[in-house]
C-alpha positions as CSV (number, residue, x, y, z in Angstrom):
1,M,-15.2,1.1,18.7
2,F,-15.2,-1.6,16.0
3,P,-18.7,-3.4,16.1
4,K,-18.8,-6.9,17.6
5,V,-19.8,-9.5,15.0
6,E,-23.1,-11.2,15.8
7,P,-23.3,-15.0,15.8
8,V,-24.2,-16.5,12.5
9,D,-27.3,-18.7,12.8
10,L,-26.9,-22.3,11.7
11,N,-24.7,-21.8,8.8
12,P,-21.2,-20.2,8.7
13,L,-22.0,-18.8,5.3
14,E,-25.4,-17.2,6.0
15,L,-23.7,-13.8,6.0
16,A,-22.6,-14.3,2.4
17,F,-25.9,-15.9,1.4
18,C,-28.0,-13.0,2.8
19,H,-25.7,-10.5,1.1
20,W,-26.2,-12.1,-2.3
21,E,-29.7,-13.5,-2.1
22,D,-31.3,-10.5,-3.8
23,H,-29.1,-11.1,-6.8
24,R,-28.6,-14.8,-6.6
25,A,-27.7,-15.2,-10.2
26,A,-24.9,-12.7,-9.8
27,A,-23.2,-14.4,-6.9
28,F,-20.2,-16.6,-7.1
29,R,-20.8,-20.1,-8.5
30,A,-18.1,-22.7,-8.3
31,V,-17.8,-25.6,-10.8
32,A,-15.4,-28.4,-9.9
33,L,-14.3,-30.1,-13.2
34,C,-12.7,-33.5,-12.9
35,R,-11.6,-35.6,-15.8
36,V,-11.3,-39.3,-15.2
37,D,-10.3,-42.4,-17.2
38,G,-13.3,-44.7,-16.9
39,F,-17.0,-44.7,-17.9
40,V,-19.4,-43.3,-15.3
41,E,-22.5,-45.4,-15.0
42,S,-25.8,-43.6,-14.1
43,E,-26.9,-46.3,-11.6
44,F,-23.8,-45.9,-9.4
45,L,-23.8,-42.1,-9.8
46,E,-27.4,-41.8,-8.5
47,I,-26.6,-44.0,-5.5
48,A,-23.4,-42.0,-4.8
49,L,-25.3,-38.7,-4.9
50,N,-28.0,-39.9,-2.5
51,R,-25.4,-41.2,0.0
52,L,-23.4,-38.0,-0.2
53,Q,-26.5,-35.8,0.2
54,H,-27.4,-37.8,3.3
55,R,-23.9,-37.2,4.7
56,Q,-23.4,-33.5,3.9
57,P,-26.0,-31.2,5.4
58,K,-25.3,-28.3,3.1
59,L,-26.2,-30.4,0.1
60,R,-29.7,-30.4,1.7
61,A,-29.7,-26.7,2.0
62,A,-32.9,-24.8,1.1
63,V,-33.7,-21.1,1.2
64,A,-36.2,-19.8,3.8
65,Q,-37.5,-16.3,3.4
66,M,-37.4,-14.4,6.7
67,S,-38.8,-11.1,7.9
68,R,-37.8,-7.8,6.3
69,G,-36.7,-9.5,3.1
70,R,-33.9,-11.6,4.7
71,S,-33.0,-15.1,3.5
72,Q,-31.7,-17.9,5.5
73,L,-30.4,-21.4,4.8
74,R,-32.3,-24.4,6.3
75,F,-31.1,-27.9,6.2
76,E,-34.1,-30.1,5.6
77,Q,-34.2,-33.9,5.4
78,D,-36.8,-33.8,2.6
79,T,-34.8,-31.6,0.2
80,P,-35.2,-32.9,-3.4
81,P,-32.4,-35.2,-4.6
82,I,-29.3,-33.6,-6.3
83,P,-30.2,-33.3,-10.0
84,F,-27.8,-34.8,-12.5
85,Q,-27.5,-35.3,-16.2
86,I,-25.4,-37.7,-18.3
87,K,-24.5,-36.7,-21.8
88,D,-22.7,-39.0,-24.2
89,H,-20.3,-37.9,-26.9
90,A,-17.8,-39.5,-29.2
91,E,-14.8,-37.2,-28.8
92,R,-11.7,-37.6,-26.6
93,E,-12.6,-34.3,-24.8
94,G,-16.2,-33.5,-24.0
95,P,-17.8,-30.0,-24.5
96,W,-17.0,-29.0,-20.9
97,R,-16.8,-25.3,-21.7
98,E,-20.4,-25.2,-23.1
99,E,-21.7,-27.3,-20.3
100,T,-20.0,-25.2,-17.6
101,R,-21.6,-22.0,-19.1
102,R,-25.0,-23.7,-19.1
103,L,-24.5,-24.7,-15.4
104,F,-23.5,-21.2,-14.5
105,E,-26.7,-19.8,-16.2
106,T,-29.0,-22.2,-14.4
107,T,-30.9,-20.8,-11.4
108,F,-31.0,-23.0,-8.3
109,P,-34.5,-23.7,-6.9
110,E,-35.2,-22.1,-3.5
111,M,-36.4,-25.5,-2.2
112,G,-32.9,-26.8,-2.8
113,P,-30.5,-28.3,-3.4
114,L,-28.0,-25.7,-4.3
115,V,-25.9,-28.1,-6.2
116,A,-26.1,-29.9,-9.6
117,V,-24.0,-32.5,-11.4
118,T,-23.3,-33.2,-15.1
119,V,-21.3,-36.0,-16.5
120,L,-19.9,-35.9,-20.0
121,R,-18.8,-39.4,-21.1
122,S,-17.3,-41.2,-24.1
123,R,-17.5,-44.9,-24.3
124,A,-15.3,-45.0,-27.3
125,H,-12.4,-43.4,-25.4
126,D,-13.4,-44.8,-22.0
127,C,-13.2,-41.4,-20.3
128,S,-15.6,-39.0,-18.5
129,E,-15.8,-35.5,-17.2
130,M,-17.6,-34.8,-14.0
131,L,-18.8,-31.2,-13.4
132,V,-20.2,-30.3,-10.0
133,T,-21.7,-26.8,-9.7
134,I,-22.2,-25.4,-6.2
135,H,-23.7,-22.1,-5.1
136,H,-21.1,-20.0,-3.3
137,A,-23.4,-19.8,-0.3
138,I,-22.5,-23.3,0.7
139,A,-19.1,-24.0,-0.8
140,D,-15.9,-22.4,-2.0
141,G,-13.2,-24.1,-4.1
142,L,-11.8,-26.2,-1.3
143,S,-15.3,-27.3,-0.3
144,A,-15.9,-28.2,-3.9
145,A,-12.9,-30.4,-3.7
146,A,-14.3,-32.1,-0.6
147,V,-17.6,-32.7,-2.5
148,L,-15.8,-34.1,-5.5
149,D,-13.7,-36.4,-3.3
150,G,-16.8,-37.5,-1.4
151,L,-18.7,-38.2,-4.6
152,L,-15.9,-40.2,-6.1
153,S,-15.6,-42.2,-2.9
154,E,-19.3,-43.0,-2.7
155,Y,-19.2,-43.9,-6.4
156,A,-16.5,-46.5,-5.7
157,I,-18.5,-48.0,-2.9
158,A,-21.7,-48.2,-5.0
159,E,-19.7,-49.7,-7.9
160,S,-18.3,-52.5,-5.7
161,R,-21.9,-53.3,-4.6
162,Q,-20.9,-53.3,-1.0
163,D,-23.8,-53.3,1.4
164,A,-22.1,-50.8,3.6
165,P,-24.3,-48.6,5.8
166,P,-24.2,-44.9,5.0
167,R,-21.9,-42.8,7.1
168,P,-23.6,-40.7,9.8
169,P,-24.7,-37.2,8.7
170,L,-22.6,-34.3,9.7
171,N,-24.0,-31.4,11.7
172,P,-23.9,-27.8,10.4
173,V,-21.2,-25.7,12.1
174,R,-22.1,-22.5,13.7
175,V,-19.5,-19.8,13.3
176,V,-19.4,-16.8,15.7
177,R,-16.4,-14.8,14.4
178,A,-12.9,-15.0,13.2
179,K,-10.1,-14.7,15.7
180,S,-8.3,-11.4,15.4
181,S,-4.7,-10.7,16.0
182,G,-2.4,-7.7,16.3
183,G,-4.7,-5.6,18.4
184,W,-5.9,-2.1,17.6
185,S,-2.7,-1.0,15.9
186,A,-3.1,-3.7,13.3
187,R,-6.8,-2.8,12.7
188,I,-5.9,0.9,12.2
189,W,-3.2,-0.1,9.8
190,L,-5.7,-2.2,7.8
191,L,-8.2,0.6,7.7
192,R,-5.5,3.0,6.5
193,R,-4.5,0.5,3.9
194,L,-8.1,0.2,2.7
195,W,-8.4,4.0,2.4
196,R,-5.1,4.2,0.6
197,I,-6.1,1.6,-2.0
198,Q,-9.4,3.4,-2.6
199,R,-7.7,6.8,-3.0
200,E,-5.1,5.4,-5.4
201,Q,-7.8,3.8,-7.5
202,R,-9.8,7.0,-7.7
203,R,-6.7,9.0,-8.8
204,S,-5.4,6.6,-11.4
205,P,-6.6,6.4,-15.0
206,Q,-8.8,3.4,-15.7
207,T,-7.6,0.6,-17.9
208,Q,-10.1,-0.5,-20.6
209,L,-10.0,-4.0,-21.9
210,P,-11.5,-4.6,-25.4
211,A,-14.9,-6.2,-24.9
212,A,-17.2,-8.1,-27.2
213,L,-20.8,-8.2,-26.3
214,D,-21.5,-10.9,-28.9
215,V,-19.3,-13.4,-27.0
216,P,-21.3,-15.7,-24.8
217,P,-20.8,-14.8,-21.1
218,Q,-18.6,-17.1,-19.1
219,S,-17.3,-18.9,-22.2
220,Q,-13.5,-18.0,-22.2
221,W,-11.5,-20.6,-20.2
222,V,-8.2,-22.4,-20.7
223,R,-6.6,-25.1,-18.7
224,W,-2.8,-25.7,-18.4
225,V,-1.2,-28.7,-16.9
226,F,2.5,-28.5,-16.0
227,S,4.6,-31.7,-15.8
228,P,6.0,-32.8,-12.5
229,T,9.4,-31.5,-13.5
230,E,8.0,-28.1,-14.7
231,S,5.9,-27.8,-11.5
232,S,8.9,-28.5,-9.3
233,L,11.1,-26.1,-11.1
234,L,8.5,-23.3,-11.0
235,L,7.9,-23.8,-7.2
236,Q,11.7,-23.9,-6.6
237,R,12.2,-20.7,-8.6
238,C,9.5,-18.9,-6.6
239,K,11.2,-20.0,-3.4
240,G,14.6,-18.8,-4.8
241,E,13.1,-15.5,-5.8
242,Q,11.7,-15.1,-2.3
243,T,8.1,-15.0,-3.5
244,S,5.2,-17.4,-3.8
245,L,3.2,-19.2,-6.5
246,R,0.2,-16.9,-5.9
247,A,2.4,-13.9,-6.4
248,A,3.9,-15.4,-9.5
249,L,0.4,-15.9,-11.0
250,A,-0.4,-12.3,-10.3
251,A,2.8,-11.2,-11.9
252,A,2.0,-13.3,-15.0
253,A,-1.5,-11.8,-15.3
254,C,-0.2,-8.2,-14.9
255,C,2.8,-8.7,-17.3
256,G,0.6,-10.5,-19.8
257,L,-1.8,-7.6,-19.8
258,M,1.0,-5.2,-20.4
259,D,2.1,-7.2,-23.4
260,C,-1.3,-7.0,-25.0
261,L,-2.6,-3.5,-24.2
262,P,-2.2,-0.9,-27.0
263,V,-0.5,1.4,-24.5
264,P,1.7,-0.8,-22.2
265,R,0.7,0.9,-18.9
266,G,-2.3,0.1,-16.8
267,S,-3.8,-0.1,-13.3
268,F,-5.5,-3.3,-11.9
269,K,-7.3,-4.4,-8.9
270,C,-6.1,-7.8,-7.6
271,Q,-8.0,-10.0,-5.2
272,Y,-6.5,-12.9,-3.2
273,P,-8.9,-15.2,-1.4
274,F,-7.6,-16.4,1.9
275,D,-8.7,-19.5,3.9
276,V,-9.5,-18.5,7.4
277,R,-10.9,-21.8,8.7
278,A,-8.3,-22.1,11.4
279,M,-9.2,-18.6,12.7
280,L,-12.9,-19.2,13.0
281,V,-14.5,-19.4,16.5
282,T,-17.1,-22.2,16.3
283,T,-19.3,-24.2,18.6
284,S,-17.6,-27.4,17.5
285,T,-14.2,-28.4,18.9
286,R,-12.7,-29.0,15.5
287,L,-13.4,-27.6,12.1
288,T,-12.7,-30.0,9.2
289,L,-12.8,-29.8,5.4
290,E,-15.9,-31.9,5.5
291,D,-17.8,-29.2,7.3
292,M,-18.0,-27.5,3.9
293,G,-18.0,-23.9,4.7
294,C,-16.7,-21.1,2.5
295,F,-14.5,-19.4,5.0
296,A,-12.7,-17.1,2.6
297,T,-12.1,-13.4,2.8
298,I,-10.4,-11.4,0.1
299,A,-7.4,-9.0,0.3
300,N,-7.8,-6.3,-2.3
301,D,-4.8,-4.6,-3.6
302,F,-4.1,-2.1,-6.3
303,Y,-1.3,-2.1,-8.8
304,E,-0.2,0.6,-11.2
305,V,2.1,-1.2,-13.5
306,P,4.7,0.8,-15.4
307,Q,5.9,0.1,-18.9
308,Q,8.0,-3.1,-19.4
309,P,7.5,-4.5,-15.9
310,V,10.1,-7.0,-14.6
311,F,8.3,-10.3,-13.8
312,W,10.1,-11.2,-10.6
313,D,10.0,-7.6,-9.3
314,V,6.2,-7.6,-9.7
315,A,6.0,-11.0,-8.0
316,R,8.2,-10.0,-5.0
317,H,6.2,-6.7,-4.6
318,T,3.0,-8.7,-4.6
319,Y,4.3,-11.3,-2.2
320,E,5.4,-8.7,0.3
321,G,2.0,-7.0,0.1
322,I,0.2,-10.3,0.8
323,K,2.6,-11.3,3.6
324,T,2.2,-7.9,5.3
325,F,-1.5,-8.1,5.0
326,V,-1.6,-11.5,6.7
327,Q,0.9,-10.5,9.4
328,H,-1.5,-7.7,10.4
329,G,-4.4,-10.1,10.8
330,G,-6.0,-8.9,7.5
331,P,-8.0,-12.1,6.7
332,A,-9.8,-12.2,10.0
333,F,-10.3,-8.5,10.1
334,Y,-11.9,-8.4,6.6
335,Y,-14.0,-11.4,7.3
336,N,-15.5,-9.9,10.5
337,M,-16.0,-6.5,8.7
338,A,-17.7,-8.2,5.8
339,A,-19.9,-10.2,8.2
340,R,-21.0,-7.0,9.9
341,L,-21.6,-5.1,6.7
342,S,-23.5,-8.0,5.2
343,K,-25.7,-8.3,8.2
344,L,-26.5,-4.6,8.2
345,S,-27.2,-4.7,4.5
346,S,-29.6,-7.6,4.8
347,M,-31.4,-5.8,7.7
348,M,-31.9,-2.7,5.7
349,N,-33.1,-4.6,2.7
350,T,-36.9,-5.0,2.4
351,S,-37.4,-6.9,-0.9
352,T,-36.1,-10.0,-2.6
353,S,-35.8,-10.8,-6.2
354,G,-35.4,-14.2,-7.9
355,S,-34.7,-12.7,-11.4
356,E,-31.5,-13.5,-13.1
357,S,-28.9,-10.8,-13.5
358,T,-27.5,-9.7,-16.8
359,A,-23.7,-9.6,-17.2
360,E,-22.8,-6.1,-18.3
361,I,-19.4,-5.0,-19.5
362,S,-18.3,-2.3,-17.1
363,G,-15.8,0.5,-17.8
364,D,-14.1,-0.2,-14.5
365,R,-10.5,-1.3,-14.4
366,P,-9.9,-5.1,-14.6
367,T,-10.1,-7.2,-11.5
368,V,-7.6,-10.0,-11.3
369,V,-8.6,-12.8,-8.9
370,I,-5.7,-15.1,-7.9
371,S,-6.4,-18.4,-5.9
372,N,-4.1,-21.2,-4.9
373,F,-5.8,-24.3,-3.6
374,G,-2.6,-26.0,-2.7
375,V,-2.2,-29.8,-2.9
376,L,-5.6,-31.4,-3.8
377,N,-6.4,-34.5,-1.8
378,I,-7.7,-36.6,-4.7
379,Q,-6.8,-40.3,-4.8
380,E,-5.2,-42.0,-7.7
381,E,-8.3,-44.2,-8.3
382,Y,-11.8,-44.6,-7.1
383,G,-12.9,-48.1,-8.2
384,S,-12.9,-48.1,-12.0
385,L,-12.4,-44.3,-12.2
386,R,-8.9,-42.8,-12.3
387,P,-8.8,-38.9,-12.1
388,T,-6.4,-37.4,-14.6
389,G,-7.1,-33.7,-14.2
390,C,-9.0,-31.2,-12.2
391,A,-9.9,-27.5,-12.3
392,F,-12.1,-25.0,-10.4
393,L,-14.1,-22.5,-12.5
394,F,-15.9,-19.5,-11.0
395,K,-18.5,-17.1,-12.1
396,H,-19.0,-13.6,-10.8
397,D,-20.9,-10.8,-12.6
398,G,-20.6,-8.2,-9.9
399,I,-17.0,-7.0,-10.0
400,G,-16.6,-5.6,-13.5
401,P,-14.2,-7.1,-16.1
402,S,-12.6,-10.0,-14.3
403,L,-9.7,-12.3,-15.0
404,M,-9.4,-15.4,-12.8
405,L,-6.3,-17.6,-12.3
406,H,-6.7,-20.6,-10.1
407,S,-4.0,-23.2,-9.3
408,L,-3.8,-26.5,-7.6
409,V,-1.4,-29.4,-7.4
410,M,-2.7,-32.9,-8.3
411,G,-0.5,-35.9,-8.6
412,A,2.7,-33.7,-8.4
413,Q,1.4,-31.8,-11.4
414,L,0.5,-28.1,-11.3
415,H,-3.0,-27.4,-12.8
416,I,-3.9,-23.8,-13.7
417,S,-7.2,-22.6,-15.0
418,F,-7.5,-19.1,-16.5
419,S,-10.8,-17.4,-17.4
420,A,-12.1,-14.1,-18.6
421,D,-15.6,-12.8,-19.5
422,R,-16.6,-11.5,-22.9
423,L,-13.3,-10.1,-24.0
424,D,-12.5,-9.5,-27.6
425,P,-11.6,-13.0,-29.0
426,T,-8.4,-11.8,-30.6
427,F,-7.3,-10.0,-27.4
428,W,-8.2,-13.1,-25.3
429,D,-6.2,-15.4,-27.5
430,R,-3.2,-13.1,-27.2
431,L,-3.7,-12.6,-23.5
432,H,-3.8,-16.2,-22.4
433,C,-0.8,-17.0,-24.6
434,A,1.1,-14.1,-23.1
435,V,0.3,-15.2,-19.5
436,L,1.4,-18.8,-20.2
437,G,4.5,-17.5,-21.9
438,H,5.5,-15.6,-18.7
439,L,5.0,-18.7,-16.6
440,K,7.1,-20.8,-18.9
441,A,9.8,-18.2,-19.0
442,A,9.8,-18.2,-15.2
443,I,10.6,-21.9,-15.3
444,R,13.5,-21.4,-17.6
């Protein structure tokens, strides 16, 4: 019988946090990057961060060491303030790549908070970039968007010098499990699917990507912004081809790799984060975005791509796989299974380590992570600040060579960020140009 998932104490993400706490530097980190027209003032930023931390309990999270080496999040009122830095520069675009890499390599203190902020600003060009880094234990991409929106909103209030009382603090949400659907037949199908994928991966030849150990880790990112017309055309084309944007991004990544590999044949693992907030059983009556939990599970799939793949054939195949996975209740099933395995793992663990991990280039086949955050609920202006672009950047050292494509819609424009880790620079330049080329061709 499938084991019943135990209630998660206090924090819906304790299961993920306990699983990663022994290798905290290797866990996912999310960085929300928002570019704004306007000059961010340190006085108003400090006020906004204090008000936001008072409002959001997970921004007051601290790590408590439990028995048998387990870790647990506690939400203390005396957590240190959110640290922030402001760096001035004279260029139109600040050094956000270098700063993001620095934030990713920074270790969060156990006494909290598990969040940090950096602002890159240019007075000459009247623009700023806000970078909010959050440990994956307390936030995913959508939650990072909620933090970003909250920070900008509080900044606008502080800038107006309104003597408004702070909003009441939210309570942490306790998650019991995710609602399952489909019964035992669906669970058996999902288990067979998992075994099939693992069997295919073991039998297939591994695809090696050219690595460069002298390239700084987490330093290869590009951002693409499609015009409202291009965004609309791409989404309409996806609908006409009976597929989805997430599947089209996966097809662009796989086809781009085929264009750049010396031998145009390869095998890849693909991961698709799913939002399972609506499926979670909680002690509260309603779960909102402000609750700030990372309620994502991942559907792994495996692709052996032949020579000269057809873009829309790959996209439709991917879409059908994702749709079938969801119809069988895969997101909830994988979430509950991960919760149980993480709990067992933390119970068996007897030691903790605060040392930073080292990113190693693995010989494993590439893992392509595809996320779509939908329509981002960011306003046109927050006081004197007017957002003009946004991206979510992620770090993960534990899954081998990784390529990450993340998309969101902001102001009717499609924003896509594409990242890799320590690839050969020439190969990386060819790869991101090839991926963008496939997306542009899909529009035409």
